[in-house]
N, C-alpha and C positions, 0 to 999 in steps of 0.2 A: 542501395543505388548501385553500388559499385562491388567487384568480387575481390577476393584477395589479391588480385595481378593489379598491380599500379597502371600500367599500360591500359585499362578497360577505364579507369577512372577522369582521365581526362576528356576523352572524346562524349562521355555522360554529363560531366559537368560543362562542356561547353554548350552541350544541346540544350541545358537547363535553362542557363543564362542567354542563350541567345531567342529561346521561347518566350521567355521572362520580358526582355527587352521589347519583343512583338506584341505581347500581351498588352505590353506598358505604351506603346504606340498604336493601341487597337487596330492591329492586322490580323487577318482571319489566316495568315498563311504560317504554315509550323514547319520546323525544321526539324527530321527525321534522322536518326544515325543508328545505323545496323553493326554489330561485329561481324559480319563475315568478310573474307580478305577479297575476295574478288565477285562482282554483282551476277549473281545465277539468274541466265535470261530461260526461263520458264517457257516462254511464246515460241515454237520453233520458226514463225517467220523472223524472229528476230536474231535467232541463231543461223539461219538460211542466210540473211543478210550480211550479218558479219563474214559468214564463210566466203561466200561470194565477193565481197570485196577486199576480202584478202586473197583469195585465190586471184583475181585479176589485176591485182597489187603486183603479186609476184610473177605473174604471167608479162607484164609490160615491162617488170625489172630484167626478166630470163629474156625477152628480145633485145634490149639495149643493151645487154653486155658483151655478146659476139663481137659486135661492129667495134666496140672499142678495144679488145683484144686485135682484132686486126688490123686497126688504124696503127695500133703500136708496131706490129711487126713489120707493115710495110714501110713506115718510117726508119724503122732500124737497117730494112733491106736499101732502101735510098742513101742511107747515111755510111752503110758499109759497114755497122758497127758489130763488133763481136764482144762476146762473154769470156772470161776467163775460165 
């Protein structure tokens, strides 16, 4: 069940125990564990969805940052503050 690396044994053991409890409770659900670091989306629609969500988030963030700098500099001008 486990390879020589102990880091792989805990998820496998937890999977076996969890699925055993599910079977004892007469459940048809199963828990599946895999050893990939990140989930690989093979479906191009999912990749496009993630890409466009990240892109839209970054565009909204980029649109909101310049006014923050402008407000800061106008308030410095009103107070007549200078940097050393």
